[in-house]
Structure formats: structure tokens, C-alpha cells
C-alpha positions in Angstrom: -86.5 -7.8 -102.9 -85.6 -10.4 -105.5 -83.9 -7.8 -107.7 -81.2 -7.5 -105.1 -80.8 -11.2 -104.2 -77.1 -10.9 -103.4 -74.5 -8.4 -102.3 -73.0 -8.3 -105.8 -76.4 -7.6 -107.5 -77.1 -4.8 -105.0 -73.7 -3.2 -105.5 -74.0 -3.4 -109.2 -77.3 -1.5 -109.1 -76.0 0.9 -106.5 -72.9 2.0 -108.4 -74.9 2.1 -111.7 -77.2 4.7 -110.1 -80.2 2.4 -110.3 -80.8 2.3 -106.5 -79.6 3.9 -103.3 -78.8 2.6 -99.8 -81.7 4.6 -98.5 -84.1 3.0 -101.0 -82.9 -0.5 -100.0 -83.3 0.3 -96.3 -86.9 1.6 -96.9 -87.8 -1.5 -98.8 -86.6 -3.8 -96.0 -88.4 -1.7 -93.4 -91.6 -2.0 -95.4 -91.2 -5.8 -95.5 -90.4 -5.9 -91.7 -93.6 -4.1 -91.1 -95.5 -6.4 -93.5 -94.2 -9.5 -91.8 -94.1 -8.4 -88.2 -96.4 -11.3 -87.3 -93.3 -13.6 -87.8 -91.8 -11.9 -84.7 -88.3 -12.1 -86.1 -87.1 -8.8 -84.7 -86.8 -7.7 -81.1 -86.1 -4.1 -82.1 -85.8 -2.4 -85.4 -83.4 0.5 -85.7 -85.4 2.3 -88.4 -84.3 5.9 -88.1 -80.7 5.1 -87.4 -80.6 2.7 -90.4 -82.0 5.4 -92.7 -79.6 8.0 -91.4 -76.7 5.7 -92.0 -77.9 4.8 -95.4 -78.2 8.5 -96.4 -74.6 9.2 -95.3 -73.4 6.2 -97.4 -75.4 7.6 -100.4 -73.6 10.9 -100.0 -70.3 9.1 -100.3 -71.4 7.2 -103.4 -72.6 10.5 -105.0 -69.2 12.0 -104.3 -67.6 9.2 -106.4 -66.3 7.2 -103.4 -66.4 3.4 -103.3 -67.9 2.0 -100.1 -66.5 -0.9 -98.0 -67.1 -4.5 -99.0 -70.4 -4.5 -97.3 -71.4 -1.0 -98.3 -75.1 -0.5 -97.7 -75.7 -4.2 -97.1 -78.7 -4.4 -94.7 -77.8 -6.8 -91.9 -79.5 -8.0 -88.7 -77.8 -9.3 -85.6 -79.0 -11.9 -83.1 -80.1 -10.6 -79.7 -77.0 -12.0 -78.0 -74.5 -9.8 -79.9 -73.7 -6.5 -78.3 -74.1 -3.2 -80.1 -73.1 -0.1 -78.2 -76.0 2.1 -77.2 -78.6 -0.5 -78.1 -80.5 -2.9 -75.9 -79.4 -6.5 -75.8 -81.4 -9.0 -73.8 -80.5 -12.5 -74.9 -84.3 -12.7 -75.2 -84.4 -13.0 -71.5 -86.3 -11.1 -68.8 -83.2 -11.1 -66.7 -81.6 -8.6 -69.1 -84.8 -6.6 -69.9 -84.0 -3.0 -70.6 -80.2 -3.5 -70.5 -78.3 -1.2 -72.9 -74.9 -2.4 -74.1 -71.9 -0.3 -73.2 -69.7 -1.5 -76.1 -70.0 -3.3 -79.5 -69.0 -6.8 -80.3 -65.9 -7.0 -82.4 -68.0 -8.6 -85.2 -70.4 -5.6 -85.1 -67.5 -3.1 -85.2 -66.1 -4.9 -88.3 -69.5 -4.9 -90.0 -69.8 -1.1 -89.4 -66.2 -0.5 -90.6 -67.2 -2.4 -93.8 -70.1 0.1 -94.2 -72.9 -2.4 -93.5 -76.3 -1.1 -92.3 -77.5 -2.8 -89.1 -81.3 -2.7 -89.3 -82.2 -4.4 -85.9 -81.6 -7.1 -83.4 -83.3 -10.5 -83.9 -85.3 -12.8 -81.7 -83.8 -16.0 -80.4 -84.2 -18.7 -77.7 -83.3 -17.3 -74.3 -79.6 -17.2 -73.9 -79.3 -19.2 -77.1 -80.7 -22.3 -75.4 -83.2 -24.0 -77.6 -83.8 -25.7 -80.9 -87.1 -24.1 -81.9 -87.2 -20.4 -80.9 -90.1 -21.1 -78.5 -88.0 -20.2 -75.4 -87.9 -16.4 -75.9 -89.1 -13.8 -73.5 -90.2 -11.9 -76.6 -92.5 -14.7 -77.8 -91.9 -17.4 -80.4 -90.7 -16.8 -83.9 -92.7 -18.3 -86.8 -91.4 -20.0 -89.9 -92.3 -17.9 -92.9 -93.0 -20.9 -95.1 -95.5 -22.4 -92.7 -96.4 -20.3 -89.6 -97.7 -23.4 -87.8 -94.1 -24.7 -87.7 -91.0 -23.6 -85.8 -88.1 -21.8 -87.6 -85.5 -23.7 -85.6 -83.3 -22.3 -82.9 -81.7 -20.8 -81.2 -81.1 -18.3 -84.0 -84.6 -18.5 -85.3 -85.1 -14.8 -85.8 -81.8 -14.4 -87.7 -82.8 -17.3 -90.0 -86.4 -16.0 -90.6 -85.1 -12.5 -91.3 -83.1 -13.7 -94.2 -85.7 -16.3 -95.3 -88.5 -13.7 -95.5 -86.2 -11.0 -97.1 -86.3 -8.7 -94.0 -82.5 -8.2 -94.4 -79.9 -9.4 -96.9 -77.7 -11.3 -94.4 -77.7 -11.8 -90.7 -75.5 -12.9 -87.8 -76.5 -15.6 -85.3 -74.6 -17.8 -82.8 -73.9 -21.5 -83.0 -73.2 -23.5 -79.8 -74.6 -26.8 -80.9 -76.2 -26.1 -84.3 -78.0 -22.8 -83.6 -77.1 -21.4 -87.1 -77.2 -24.6 -89.2 -80.4 -26.1 -87.8 -82.6 -23.0 -88.4 -81.0 -22.5 -91.8 -82.1 -26.0 -92.7 -85.6 -25.5 -91.4 -85.9 -22.2 -93.3 -84.3 -23.3 -96.6 -81.3 -21.0 -96.5 -77.5 -21.1 -95.9 -76.1 -21.2 -92.4 -72.3 -21.2 -91.7 -70.6 -22.0 -88.4 -66.9 -21.2 -88.8 -64.1 -22.9 -87.0 -64.0 -22.2 -83.2 -61.9 -19.0 -82.9 -62.2 -17.9 -86.5 -64.5 -15.0 -85.4 -64.0 -13.2 -82.2 -66.5 -13.9 -79.4 -65.9 -10.5 -77.8 -69.4 -9.0 -77.3 -71.2 -12.3 -77.7 -73.2 -13.1 -74.6 -71.8 -16.4 -73.4 -73.7 -19.7 -73.2 -70.9 -22.3 -73.4 -67.5 -20.6 -73.9 -65.6 -23.5 -75.5 -68.5 -24.1 -78.0 -69.9 -20.7 -78.9 -69.2 -19.2 -82.3 -70.8 -16.4 -84.2 -72.3 -17.6 -87.5 -73.7 -16.2 -90.7 -77.0 -16.6 -92.6 -77.5 -15.8 -96.3 -79.1 -17.0 -99.5 -75.9 -16.8 -101.5 -72.5 -18.5 -100.8 -70.6 -15.5 -102.0 -72.5 -13.3 -99.5 -71.7 -15.6 -96.7 -68.0 -15.6 -97.8 -68.0 -11.8 -98.0 -69.4 -11.4 -94.4 -66.9 -14.0 -93.1 -64.0 -12.1 -94.8 -65.0 -9.0 -92.9 -65.7 -10.2 -89.4 -63.1 -13.0 -89.1 -59.6 -12.6 -87.7 -57.5 -12.0 -84.6 -58.8 -9.8 -81.8 -56.9 -8.5 -78.8 -60.2 -8.6 -76.8 -60.6 -12.4 -77.2 -57.7 -14.7 -76.4 -59.4 -17.6 -78.0 -59.6 -15.8 -81.4 -57.2 -17.4 -83.8 -54.1 -15.5 -84.9 -54.2 -17.3 -88.3 -54.3 -15.0 -91.3 -57.8 -14.7 -92.9 -57.6 -15.9 -96.5 -59.4 -14.4 -99.5 -62.7 -16.4 -99.3 -64.0 -14.8 -102.5 -61.2 -16.1 -104.6 -61.6 -19.5 -103.1 -65.1 -19.7 -104.7 -63.6 -19.6 -108.2 -62.1 -23.1 -108.1 -64.2 -26.0 -109.4 -63.0 -29.6 -109.1 -63.9 -33.1 -108.1 -63.8 -33.9 -104.4 -63.2 -36.9 -102.2 -66.1 -36.9 -99.8 -67.1 -39.1 -96.8 -70.5 -39.5 -95.4 -71.2 -41.0 -92.0 -72.9 -44.3 -92.4 -74.1 -44.2 -88.8 -75.8 -40.8 -89.4 -77.5 -41.9 -92.6 -78.9 -45.1 -91.1 -79.8 -43.7 -87.7 -83.3 -44.7 -86.6 -84.2 -41.1 -85.9 -83.7 -39.9 -89.5 -86.8 -39.3 -91.6 -87.1 -42.1 -94.2 -87.9 -39.8 -97.1 -84.9 -37.6 -96.2 -82.7 -40.7 -96.1 -83.8 -41.6 -99.6 -83.1 -38.0 -100.8 -79.6 -38.1 -99.3 -78.9 -41.4 -101.0 -80.0 -40.0 -104.3 -77.9 -36.9 -103.8 -74.8 -39.1 -103.1 -75.4 -41.1 -106.2 -75.7 -37.9 -108.2 -72.4 -36.7 -106.8 -70.7 -39.9 -107.9 -72.2 -39.6 -111.3 -70.7 -36.1 -111.7 -67.2 -37.3 -110.9 -66.9 -37.0 -107.1 -65.7 -39.8 -104.9 -68.3 -40.4 -102.2 -67.6 -43.1 -99.6 -69.3 -44.3 -96.4 -67.3 -44.2 -93.2 -68.1 -45.5 -89.7 -68.6 -43.1 -86.8 -69.2 -45.3 -83.8 -69.5 -42.4 -81.3 -72.6 -40.8 -82.8 -75.0 -42.0 -80.0 -72.7 -40.4 -77.4 -72.3 -37.0 -78.8 -75.6 -35.4 -77.6 -75.0 -36.6 -74.1 -71.4 -35.4 -74.0 -72.5 -32.1 -75.5 -75.2 -31.4 -73.0 -73.1 -32.3 -70.0 -70.3 -30.0 -71.1 -72.5 -27.1 -72.3 -74.8 -27.0 -69.3 -71.7 -27.1 -67.0 -70.3 -24.1 -68.8 -73.7 -22.4 -68.8 -74.0 -22.9 -65.1 -70.7 -21.0 -64.6 -71.3 -18.3 -67.2 -74.8 -17.4 -66.1 -73.9 -17.1 -62.5 -73.0 -13.4 -63.2 -76.7 -12.6 -63.8 -77.7 -12.1 -60.2 -79.7 -8.9 -60.2 -77.1 -6.8 -58.5 -75.3 -4.7 -61.0 -77.6 -4.8 -64.1 -80.7 -6.4 -65.5 -83.8 -7.6 -63.7 -83.8 -7.5 -59.9 -86.7 -8.6 -57.6 -88.0 -6.0 -55.2 -85.8 -6.5 -52.1 -88.5 -6.1 -49.4 -86.0 -6.9 -46.6 -84.7 -10.1 -48.3 -81.5 -11.7 -47.2 -78.8 -11.6 -49.9 -79.1 -15.3 -50.8 -82.9 -15.1 -51.0 -82.5 -12.0 -53.1 -80.3 -13.9 -55.6 -82.6 -16.9 -55.7 -85.7 -14.8 -56.2 -84.1 -12.6 -58.9 -82.8 -15.5 -60.8 -86.0 -17.6 -60.4 -88.2 -14.7 -61.7 -85.7 -13.5 -64.4 -84.7 -16.8 -66.1 -87.1 -18.9 -68.2 -87.8 -22.6 -67.7 -85.3 -23.9 -70.3 -82.5 -21.8 -69.0 -83.2 -22.8 -65.4 -83.3 -26.5 -66.5 -79.8 -26.2 -68.1 -78.3 -24.3 -65.1 -79.5 -27.0 -62.8 -78.2 -29.7 -65.0 -74.8 -28.0 -65.3 -74.6 -27.4 -61.5 -75.4 -31.1 -60.9 -72.7 -32.4 -63.3 -70.1 -30.1 -61.7 -71.0 -31.0 -58.1 -68.8 -33.0 -55.8 -69.3 -36.7 -56.3 -70.6 -36.3 -59.8 -67.9 -34.3 -61.5 -65.8 -37.3 -62.5 -68.7 -39.4 -63.5 -70.2 -36.8 -65.8 -68.0 -33.8 -66.7 -64.7 -35.7 -66.8 -66.2 -38.5 -68.8 -67.8 -36.1 -71.2 -64.4 -34.5 -71.8 -63.0 -37.9 -72.5 -65.7 -38.5 -75.1 -65.0 -35.1 -76.6 -61.4 -36.1 -77.1 -62.3 -39.3 -78.8 -64.7 -37.6 -81.1 -62.1 -35.0 -82.0 -59.5 -37.7 -82.8 -62.1 -39.6 -84.9 -63.2 -36.5 -86.8 -59.6 -35.4 -87.5 -58.8 -38.9 -88.7 -61.6 -38.8 -91.3 -60.8 -35.3 -92.5 -57.2 -36.3 -93.0 -58.3 -38.7 -95.7 -61.2 -36.7 -97.2 -61.9 -33.2 -98.5 -65.2 -33.0 -96.5 -67.8 -34.9 -94.6 -71.5 -34.9 -95.5 -74.3 -35.7 -93.2 -77.9 -34.5 -92.5 -78.2 -31.2 -90.7 -81.2 -32.4 -88.7 -83.2 -35.7 -88.6 -86.6 -34.2 -89.6 -88.0 -31.1 -91.3 -89.3 -28.2 -89.2 -91.7 -29.6 -86.7 -95.0 -28.1 -85.5 -95.0 -25.3 -82.8 -95.4 -26.9 -79.4 -94.7 -30.4 -80.7 -91.6 -31.0 -78.5 -91.9 -28.5 -75.8 -93.1 -31.0 -73.2 -90.3 -33.5 -74.1 -86.9 -31.8 -73.6 -85.1 -35.1 -74.3 -86.7 -35.3 -77.8 -85.7 -31.7 -78.4 -82.1 -32.3 -77.3 -81.8 -35.4 -79.5 -82.8 -33.3 -82.6 -79.2 -31.9 -82.3 -77.6 -35.2 -83.0 -76.0 -34.2 -86.3 -75.1 -30.6 -85.6 -73.3 -30.9 -82.2 -70.4 -32.8 -83.8 -68.9 -29.7 -85.3 -69.1 -27.8 -82.0 -67.6 -30.6 -80.0 -64.7 -30.8 -82.4 -64.4 -27.1 -83.3 -64.4 -27.7 -87.0 -66.3 -25.4 -89.6 -69.6 -26.6 -90.9 -72.3 -25.3 -93.3 -75.9 -26.2 -94.0 -77.0 -25.7 -97.5 -80.6 -26.2 -99.0 -81.0 -29.5 -100.7 -84.6 -30.6 -101.5 -88.3 -30.2 -100.5 -90.0 -32.8 -98.4 -93.4 -34.2 -99.5 -94.8 -32.1 -96.5 -93.7 -29.0 -98.4 -90.9 -28.0 -96.1 -87.2 -27.7 -97.1 -84.3 -29.7 -95.8 -80.6 -29.3 -96.4 -77.4 -31.1 -96.0 -74.4 -30.3 -93.8 -70.8 -30.1 -95.0 -67.9 -30.3 -92.5 -64.3 -29.5 -93.3 -60.9 -29.3 -91.5 -60.3 -26.6 -88.9 -59.7 -23.1 -90.5 -60.5 -24.5 -94.0 -63.5 -22.3 -94.5 -62.3 -21.4 -98.0 -62.4 -25.0 -99.1 -65.7 -25.5 -97.3 -67.4 -22.6 -99.0 -66.0 -23.7 -102.4 -67.4 -27.2 -101.9 -70.8 -25.8 -100.8 -71.0 -23.5 -103.9 -70.2 -26.4 -106.2 -72.7 -28.7 -104.6 -75.4 -26.1 -104.8 -75.0 -25.7 -108.5 
């Protein structure tokens, strides 16, 4: 698929008559079949995608121009609703459930003439950092199938990594787009909270969740964001701010004033070789005219704890709706009392990690512990927001690692949930504060795996963020 490595190159070939939408879809379907062992897809919409491609080709032959994503083959994470298609959040408790409506992001993709080729595997209810917590089985990293692809949007990342689609959508609650993008050596964007409507996104933690975008080209990511961002009457938390022209933002090229978090770079959990790589990268930036300065971030060791207290509390509330009564999995009643029916349905339907987080969230919200945990975590969140805003008022962007290590081996951290949670130390900052962040590929580790760097910008400053990312990738 390298001849169509970007949306612009595909459109150039399409309008020159050198390819068709149908041909592109067929090529992707062949690769999906070839790489089905990666387990990236939950379901492939083969016939539907081909039919849509043919209708787009008819419009092209008639001389019409397609929408901005015309014929662009796209995958969506299995937590994003698409009317008439199954959506399970990779959980047995939603096995066989067919969505009654489409997410706003999906509707906007279709309006822009994208082709949705299937839904993509993920950690159950987007809870995980390795994509090992799926009812559909684990996803494999295409670069090394003995390693995880990251999570929770592992299928979305691998689909782009292995050229099974051109771009894909994931969701990012604490790093679930940026971390797998890093592990897979591609680009992953988490926009500002509220930049993209959450209508039709199955909720994990409502004040953290945000739909994100995977791609291999910054301009592609900008094009998808341009289409799916903006106000939505179905989501009161979606921003009313005007969506800028992200494509035109990419044309600027200048020197930047950049901060990096000293506490992140010298954290004991960061791989030593990666630390050296980041230091060299910062030196190179300085040599090319950028200002790069270290700043202190004294709350770094508190962010993971605050994040997991708050997100598990919200998960406990959000997932209470999955009770086996109206839809999804239900245990055979067998004369069970109502409470026993609830307990049995949820115990059988939810996986281990989801049950762990529901229990944690219920605990921190319980009488006697609410102030000690939930209220305190909210106070930490406020301090982190103030600190982040203070730094971003003085700098164009903040640089920090995306993750502390490269992709780890399958099963390596499954028996130690605390180690798995601590791997989110660098990504949860953007979710706690609601700012946009992007992970871009940087270097290869001596173990052969890629690692990237994370860029953070001010709220609703995605245009500037994408511009910086493009310039740093050059």
C-alpha cells in the first residue's frame, strides 16, 4: 500500500484515473486477510465497503469531486457506535449488540465520503494498556508479534501500522491513542477534551474520554480532525468553538520555545537508552534554532494515582447501566432474585480488569472514603491543571516521553496491575488537564522497537500542535 501512503497521494491517483476507490478497498481487504493473525479487527465490513466504494467511483466518473475524505479507507474502534453494526466494547456483556444509531464522529466521516472498513479490537471498555483484556483475544504488534501493541486502542493502532486501513479512530481516556501509537511507530492524536463530540462513544470515564486519530502522516491526521471536530447538539460537553483550518496551519514553519519536564526525563522508570535519545533530540532542536528549556513538574508522581481514583469512580457509575436487563448479555434467570440476577449477569459478562476498576471506583465513592480519595484526587487534578496552564502560558509546547519503555512482551505485566498502571505516567497528564497531545515516532531502540515523543499544547490549539509535530518530524 506504500503507493498510497497518504490521503493526498491517494486522491492524486484517484482523480488522475490511476486507481479507484474499489481497487483501494480490495487491496486493504487482501491485507486484512493476510494479517488476520494480528487480530486487529473485530468485524470487517467487506461487502458494504466495496458497495460504498463503487458508488463513490460512479461519482468520480461523472466528474464530481468527493468530500475531503473521499474513498479514504478508515477503521473505527469497537467502542464507537455505527448504526446497524455490532458494537461490543470488546466485552462479553455486549456480545451481539447492534447499535441503533451512529456516533457523531462516524456520521461526519460518512458525510466526508470516507469508507469504513470495519471495527477494531481493543481492551474491554477501553480499560487497559496492552490490548490483552479483550473478549475477542489479544492484538499482536505487527513489528514483533511477541510484543503488545499497546492499549486500549491496540487494534486501531495495528490497523494503521500494518496498512490495513489508511487512518483509524480510537479513544483516549489516559493515553489509549498515544501509547499504542508509540508502541507501533505511528502518529496518535488526542485532541482537547470537547474538540470532538463523544456522542456515540461508549463511556469509560466521561470527564476524560476523547475520540482520537491514528495515521502515518500529519496532514492525514489534520484532515480527519477537520472533518470530525466541532459542536454537536447531542453532546453538551462538545465545544462551541469554531474549528480552524488545520491544513493551512501545517504550512507555517518557524522556531519554537519548548519546555520539557525535567521530572519526566529523569524519572527512575524511564528506560536509560530512551533518556539518552531524548537528550540528543533536545540538543538537535537547540542546534536548529529552537529554544528548549527544562521546567519542574513536582506533581508527576501523583498524577497516576489521581487519574485512577477519578476514572475508576466514573467507570463505576457509567458501567452500572450494563445490568443484563434491556440489552447485552444476561445470565439464565433460573428463578434468581433481581439482585442475584444483576450480580450473576455482571460477574459473567465483565472481564477481570473491568471488574477490578468497577470495584476500585465503587470503593473510592463509598461513604467514609469519598473525601479521602475522590475529593483529594479532584484537588490534585486542579493543581495539575494550574501547573500545566502556567507552563503553557510561557511556552509553545511541552515535550515529554509518551511511555517509559518500548512495547513490552505479551503477558509481561498482566499479573502486576500496578506496574501496568504506572506505565501511564506520562500520558495521563493530558487527560487530567484536558489539553491536546500527540505522539510522533522518534527513534528505534536497540531492541528493534520504535519509540516516540509526546507533544502537548494549549487547549484548543490543535493547529499549532499539528504544525509543531510536522516540523519536528522533518
